[in-house]
Short mmCIF file of the C-alpha atoms (twelve columns), coordinates in Angstrom:
data_MODEL
# 
_entry.id   MODEL 
# 
loop_
_atom_site.group_PDB 
_atom_site.id 
_atom_site.type_symbol 
_atom_site.label_atom_id 
_atom_site.label_alt_id 
_atom_site.label_comp_id 
_atom_site.label_asym_id 
_atom_site.label_seq_id 
_atom_site.Cartn_x 
_atom_site.Cartn_y 
_atom_site.Cartn_z 
_atom_site.pdbx_PDB_model_num 
ATOM 1   C CA . MET A 1   0.322   0.006  -0.103  1 
ATOM 2   C CA . THR A 2   2.772   2.509  0.691   1 
ATOM 3   C CA . ALA A 3   4.632   1.854  -2.761  1 
ATOM 4   C CA . THR A 4   0.680   2.964  -4.399  1 
ATOM 5   C CA . LYS A 5   0.801   6.219  -2.280  1 
ATOM 6   C CA . LYS A 6   4.330   6.806  -3.028  1 
ATOM 7   C CA . THR A 7   4.020   6.115  -7.476  1 
ATOM 8   C CA . THR A 8   -0.076  7.792  -6.633  1 
ATOM 9   C CA . LYS A 9   1.985   10.725 -5.730  1 
ATOM 10  C CA . SER A 10  5.021   10.533 -8.204  1 
ATOM 11  C CA . ASN A 11  1.972   10.912 -10.984 1 
ATOM 12  C CA . ALA A 12  -0.044  13.810 -9.290  1 
ATOM 13  C CA . THR A 13  3.395   15.873 -9.495  1 
ATOM 14  C CA . ALA A 14  4.558   14.397 -12.743 1 
ATOM 15  C CA . GLY A 15  5.224   17.630 -15.270 1 
ATOM 16  C CA . TYR A 16  4.803   19.589 -12.657 1 
ATOM 17  C CA . ASP A 17  9.014   21.775 -12.626 1 
ATOM 18  C CA . GLY A 18  7.079   23.977 -9.274  1 
ATOM 19  C CA . PHE A 19  8.075   27.758 -8.437  1 
ATOM 20  C CA . THR A 20  11.520  29.550 -10.571 1 
ATOM 21  C CA . ALA A 21  14.206  30.602 -8.597  1 
ATOM 22  C CA . GLY A 22  13.540  34.034 -8.961  1 
ATOM 23  C CA . GLU A 23  9.736   33.558 -8.416  1 
ATOM 24  C CA . ARG A 24  10.745  31.072 -4.828  1 
ATOM 25  C CA . ALA A 25  13.171  34.483 -4.557  1 
ATOM 26  C CA . ALA A 26  10.008  37.101 -5.175  1 
ATOM 27  C CA . MET A 27  8.419   34.803 -2.389  1 
ATOM 28  C CA . LYS A 28  10.834  35.278 0.173   1 
ATOM 29  C CA . GLU A 29  11.401  39.195 -0.339  1 
ATOM 30  C CA . HIS A 30  7.366   39.274 0.229   1 
ATOM 31  C CA . ALA A 31  7.489   36.982 3.252   1 
ATOM 32  C CA . LEU A 32  10.241  39.923 4.029   1 
ATOM 33  C CA . GLU A 33  8.683   42.468 3.653   1 
ATOM 34  C CA . LEU A 34  5.208   41.227 6.133   1 
ATOM 35  C CA . LYS A 35  8.232   40.491 8.671   1 
ATOM 36  C CA . THR A 36  9.759   44.611 8.276   1 
ATOM 37  C CA . ALA A 37  5.941   45.718 8.042   1 
ATOM 38  C CA . VAL A 38  5.137   43.876 11.195  1 
ATOM 39  C CA . ARG A 39  8.452   44.963 12.918  1 
ATOM 40  C CA . ARG A 40  7.809   48.777 12.266  1 
ATOM 41  C CA . GLY A 41  4.682   48.092 13.375  1 
ATOM 42  C CA . ALA A 42  2.378   51.521 13.837  1 
ATOM 43  C CA . LYS A 43  5.569   53.626 13.704  1 
ATOM 44  C CA . ALA A 44  6.029   52.603 10.545  1 
ATOM 45  C CA . SER A 45  5.870   55.880 7.792   1 
ATOM 46  C CA . ALA A 46  5.202   56.530 4.512   1 
ATOM 47  C CA . ALA A 47  9.288   57.508 4.400   1 
ATOM 48  C CA . ASP A 48  9.658   53.835 5.628   1 
ATOM 49  C CA . GLY A 49  7.866   52.567 2.531   1 
ATOM 50  C CA . GLU A 50  9.839   55.203 0.454   1 
ATOM 51  C CA . ALA A 51  13.465  54.794 1.499   1 
ATOM 52  C CA . ASP A 52  12.784  50.636 0.859   1 
ATOM 53  C CA . VAL A 53  12.029  51.987 -2.504  1 
ATOM 54  C CA . LEU A 54  14.572  53.894 -3.140  1 
ATOM 55  C CA . ALA A 55  16.690  51.364 -1.585  1 
ATOM 56  C CA . LYS A 56  15.891  48.101 -4.043  1 
ATOM 57  C CA . ILE A 57  15.871  50.866 -6.766  1 
ATOM 58  C CA . ALA A 58  19.641  51.674 -6.809  1 
ATOM 59  C CA . GLU A 59  20.624  47.956 -6.044  1 
ATOM 60  C CA . MET A 60  18.766  47.333 -9.908  1 
ATOM 61  C CA . ALA A 61  21.229  46.595 -13.199 1 
ATOM 62  C CA . ASP A 62  21.895  50.463 -14.904 1 
ATOM 63  C CA . ALA A 63  19.035  50.391 -17.354 1 
ATOM 64  C CA . ASP A 64  17.068  48.832 -15.220 1 
ATOM 65  C CA . ARG A 65  17.332  51.373 -12.491 1 
ATOM 66  C CA . ILE A 66  17.586  54.035 -15.064 1 
ATOM 67  C CA . LEU A 67  13.283  53.670 -15.815 1 
ATOM 68  C CA . ALA A 68  12.769  52.785 -12.639 1 
ATOM 69  C CA . GLN A 69  13.714  56.444 -11.410 1 
ATOM 70  C CA . GLN A 70  12.043  57.899 -13.797 1 
ATOM 71  C CA . VAL A 71  8.903   55.509 -13.210 1 
ATOM 72  C CA . HIS A 72  8.827   56.461 -9.512  1 
ATOM 73  C CA . ALA A 73  9.431   60.188 -10.554 1 
ATOM 74  C CA . VAL A 74  6.401   59.824 -12.274 1 
ATOM 75  C CA . VAL A 75  4.014   58.351 -10.204 1 
ATOM 76  C CA . LYS A 76  5.197   60.593 -7.123  1 
ATOM 77  C CA . ALA A 77  4.373   63.312 -9.049  1 
ATOM 78  C CA . ALA A 78  1.430   62.506 -10.740 1 
ATOM 79  C CA . ALA A 79  -0.418  60.612 -7.702  1 
ATOM 80  C CA . PRO A 80  1.737   61.729 -4.214  1 
ATOM 81  C CA . GLN A 81  -1.424  60.276 -2.766  1 
ATOM 82  C CA . LEU A 82  -0.446  56.091 -3.550  1 
ATOM 83  C CA . SER A 83  2.115   55.564 -1.327  1 
ATOM 84  C CA . PRO A 84  5.671   53.731 -2.518  1 
ATOM 85  C CA . LYS A 85  6.310   50.478 -0.944  1 
ATOM 86  C CA . LEU A 86  7.885   47.097 -1.857  1 
ATOM 87  C CA . TRP A 87  5.943   44.025 -3.123  1 
ATOM 88  C CA . TYR A 88  7.217   40.598 -3.594  1 
ATOM 89  C CA . GLY A 89  10.122  43.300 -3.936  1 
ATOM 90  C CA . MET A 90  9.737   45.597 -6.987  1 
ATOM 91  C CA . PRO A 91  9.106   48.992 -6.408  1 
ATOM 92  C CA . ALA A 92  5.122   49.514 -5.774  1 
ATOM 93  C CA . TYR A 93  2.641   52.093 -4.945  1 
ATOM 94  C CA . ALA A 94  -0.500  51.600 -3.466  1 
ATOM 95  C CA . LYS A 95  -3.954  53.450 -1.958  1 
ATOM 96  C CA . ASP A 96  -5.547  52.506 1.011   1 
ATOM 97  C CA . GLY A 97  -3.112  49.336 1.598   1 
ATOM 98  C CA . LYS A 98  -3.954  47.852 -2.326  1 
ATOM 99  C CA . ILE A 99  -1.413  47.922 -4.597  1 
ATOM 100 C CA . VAL A 100 -2.933  49.967 -7.966  1 
ATOM 101 C CA . CYS A 101 1.058   50.043 -9.760  1 
ATOM 102 C CA . PHE A 102 4.127   48.363 -9.208  1 
ATOM 103 C CA . PHE A 103 7.225   48.610 -11.517 1 
ATOM 104 C CA . GLN A 104 8.792   44.544 -12.154 1 
ATOM 105 C CA . SER A 105 12.819  45.338 -13.214 1 
ATOM 106 C CA . ALA A 106 13.832  43.444 -16.619 1 
ATOM 107 C CA . ALA A 107 16.523  41.353 -14.341 1 
ATOM 108 C CA . LYS A 108 13.668  40.528 -11.516 1 
ATOM 109 C CA . PHE A 109 12.377  37.329 -14.223 1 
ATOM 110 C CA . LYS A 110 15.330  37.512 -16.820 1 
ATOM 111 C CA . ALA A 111 12.962  39.431 -18.777 1 
ATOM 112 C CA . ARG A 112 14.294  41.313 -22.121 1 
ATOM 113 C CA . TYR A 113 12.274  44.033 -20.911 1 
ATOM 114 C CA . ALA A 114 11.009  46.143 -17.608 1 
ATOM 115 C CA . THR A 115 7.162   46.407 -17.678 1 
ATOM 116 C CA . LEU A 116 4.989   48.703 -15.520 1 
ATOM 117 C CA . GLY A 117 1.354   46.790 -14.528 1 
ATOM 118 C CA . PHE A 118 -1.507  47.896 -12.411 1 
ATOM 119 C CA . ASN A 119 -3.790  45.625 -10.370 1 
ATOM 120 C CA . ASP A 120 -7.082  45.962 -9.642  1 
ATOM 121 C CA . PRO A 121 -7.491  48.421 -7.231  1 
ATOM 122 C CA . ALA A 122 -5.807  51.007 -10.075 1 
ATOM 123 C CA . ASN A 123 -9.791  50.067 -12.279 1 
ATOM 124 C CA . LEU A 124 -8.643  50.871 -15.504 1 
ATOM 125 C CA . ASP A 125 -11.380 48.956 -17.352 1 
ATOM 126 C CA . ASP A 126 -12.128 50.562 -20.453 1 
ATOM 127 C CA . GLY A 127 -14.320 47.999 -22.531 1 
ATOM 128 C CA . ALA A 128 -14.364 44.417 -22.113 1 
ATOM 129 C CA . MET A 129 -10.203 44.944 -22.743 1 
ATOM 130 C CA . TRP A 130 -7.795  46.663 -21.681 1 
ATOM 131 C CA . PRO A 131 -4.002  46.283 -20.992 1 
ATOM 132 C CA . THR A 132 -2.984  45.874 -17.188 1 
ATOM 133 C CA . ALA A 133 0.233   45.794 -17.504 1 
ATOM 134 C CA . PHE A 134 3.426   48.063 -20.551 1 
ATOM 135 C CA . ALA A 135 7.092   46.515 -21.067 1 
ATOM 136 C CA . LEU A 136 9.444   49.603 -20.809 1 
ATOM 137 C CA . THR A 137 12.674  49.979 -22.950 1 
ATOM 138 C CA . THR A 138 13.239  53.076 -22.460 1 
ATOM 139 C CA . LEU A 139 11.099  56.525 -21.891 1 
ATOM 140 C CA . THR A 140 10.295  59.636 -23.714 1 
ATOM 141 C CA . ALA A 141 8.669   62.553 -22.328 1 
ATOM 142 C CA . ALA A 142 5.543   61.340 -24.291 1 
ATOM 143 C CA . ASP A 143 6.162   58.095 -22.333 1 
ATOM 144 C CA . GLU A 144 6.182   60.053 -19.216 1 
ATOM 145 C CA . GLN A 145 2.860   61.817 -19.582 1 
ATOM 146 C CA . ARG A 146 1.487   58.479 -20.636 1 
ATOM 147 C CA . ILE A 147 2.556   57.230 -18.143 1 
ATOM 148 C CA . ALA A 148 1.097   59.856 -15.848 1 
ATOM 149 C CA . ASP A 149 -2.482  59.401 -16.809 1 
ATOM 150 C CA . LEU A 150 -2.503  56.577 -16.434 1 
ATOM 151 C CA . VAL A 151 -1.455  56.416 -13.166 1 
ATOM 152 C CA . THR A 152 -3.557  59.425 -12.720 1 
ATOM 153 C CA . ARG A 153 -6.901  57.534 -13.337 1 
ATOM 154 C CA . ALA A 154 -5.376  54.895 -11.433 1 
ATOM 155 C CA . ALA A 155 -5.314  56.734 -8.000  1 
ATOM 156 C CA . ASN A 156 -8.688  58.471 -8.384  1 
# 
């Protein structure tokens, strides 16, 4: 009977590779973020979240860091009511504790481009289908304006 259980268990997981190393690292980062928030408790301030985000941006490779700095500046200017915080090790911006948008570096999951993503609280609905993430390679003034417009809509 033991052999049957082992066989059943191995068959149930056949073909499943599990989480990637990047996914596991992101989950560990999120657990650390939650522990940090608990440790800060009532002493937590918006400055703590901003400092965490800026420190994470400073750790990024050059191309990602430049994009993240630009996105951070645009988000802060367009929607100062959003609170910067880390979310799965990524710079993110929250309203009432819920993540509205986030920046994912290309290096995070070994992608060829960084991503600006929006979660459900962003409420950017536009008909029956709309984008929730945008690939970023460089940002022009027009791109920054588009991001500002999206973030403003998302934050309201």
